[in-house]
C-alpha positions as CSV (number, residue, x, y, z in Angstrom):
1,X,2.6,-10.0,-32.4
2,X,5.6,-10.8,-34.6
3,X,9.1,-11.4,-33.4
4,X,10.3,-7.8,-33.9
5,X,7.4,-6.4,-31.9
6,X,7.9,-8.9,-29.1
7,X,11.6,-7.9,-28.9
8,X,10.7,-4.2,-28.9
9,X,8.1,-4.8,-26.2
10,X,10.5,-6.7,-24.0
11,X,13.2,-4.1,-24.5
12,X,10.8,-1.3,-23.5
13,X,9.6,-3.4,-20.5
14,X,13.1,-4.0,-19.2
15,X,14.1,-0.4,-19.8
16,X,11.2,0.7,-17.7
17,X,12.0,-1.7,-14.9
18,X,15.7,-0.7,-15.0
19,X,14.9,3.0,-14.7
20,X,12.4,2.4,-11.8
21,X,15.0,0.3,-10.0
22,X,17.6,3.0,-10.4
23,X,15.2,5.5,-8.8
24,X,14.4,2.9,-6.1
25,X,18.1,2.4,-5.4
26,X,18.9,6.1,-5.3
27,X,16.1,6.8,-2.9
28,X,16.7,3.8,-0.6
29,X,20.5,3.8,-0.5
30,X,21.7,7.3,-1.4
31,X,19.0,9.6,0.0
32,X,18.0,7.5,3.0
33,X,21.4,6.2,4.1
34,X,24.4,7.8,2.5
35,X,23.2,11.5,2.4
36,X,21.2,11.4,5.6
37,X,23.5,13.8,7.5
38,X,23.6,16.5,4.8
39,X,19.9,16.2,4.3
40,X,19.3,16.6,8.0
41,X,20.3,20.3,7.7
42,X,17.1,20.9,5.7
43,X,13.8,20.9,7.6
44,X,10.8,19.3,6.0
45,X,7.4,19.4,7.8
46,X,9.2,20.4,10.9
47,X,11.6,17.4,10.9
48,X,15.1,16.9,9.4
49,X,14.7,15.9,5.7
50,X,17.2,13.0,6.0
51,X,15.2,11.5,8.9
52,X,11.9,12.0,7.0
53,X,13.3,10.4,3.8
54,X,14.4,7.3,5.8
55,X,11.1,7.0,7.6
56,X,8.4,8.3,5.4
57,X,9.7,9.7,2.1
58,X,11.1,6.5,0.8
59,X,7.8,4.7,1.4
60,X,5.9,7.4,-0.4
61,X,8.3,7.2,-3.3
62,X,8.1,3.4,-3.5
63,X,4.3,3.6,-3.6
64,X,4.5,6.2,-6.3
65,X,6.9,3.9,-8.3
66,X,4.2,1.2,-8.2
67,X,1.6,3.5,-9.7
68,X,4.1,4.8,-12.3
69,X,5.0,1.2,-13.3
70,X,1.3,0.2,-13.6
71,X,0.5,3.3,-15.7
72,X,3.5,2.9,-17.9
73,X,2.9,-0.8,-18.5
74,X,-0.7,-0.1,-19.4
75,X,0.5,2.4,-21.9
76,X,3.1,0.0,-23.2
77,X,0.5,-2.8,-23.5
78,X,-1.8,-0.5,-25.5
79,X,1.0,0.5,-27.7
80,X,1.9,-3.1,-28.6
81,X,-1.8,-4.2,-28.5
82,X,-1.2,-6.8,-25.8
83,X,-4.7,-6.9,-24.5
84,X,-5.5,-10.2,-22.9
């Protein structure tokens, strides 16, 4: 890989990480803590949505983010031909 490709690969990698961290922050801080009271007005599987997000929803989303990261990095590696 030449210098330009390496720079593009790193920029794409950090953009992916940044975007996933933004989602992680929104879910963990905003939806599970700051908006828990308004979300509790909505029922989800028979429990208040704010409670569910704080207890189960954030974990489900975090695991989903791991799979998204793995899939996207595999795609990025194939794009830049970084097979090791």
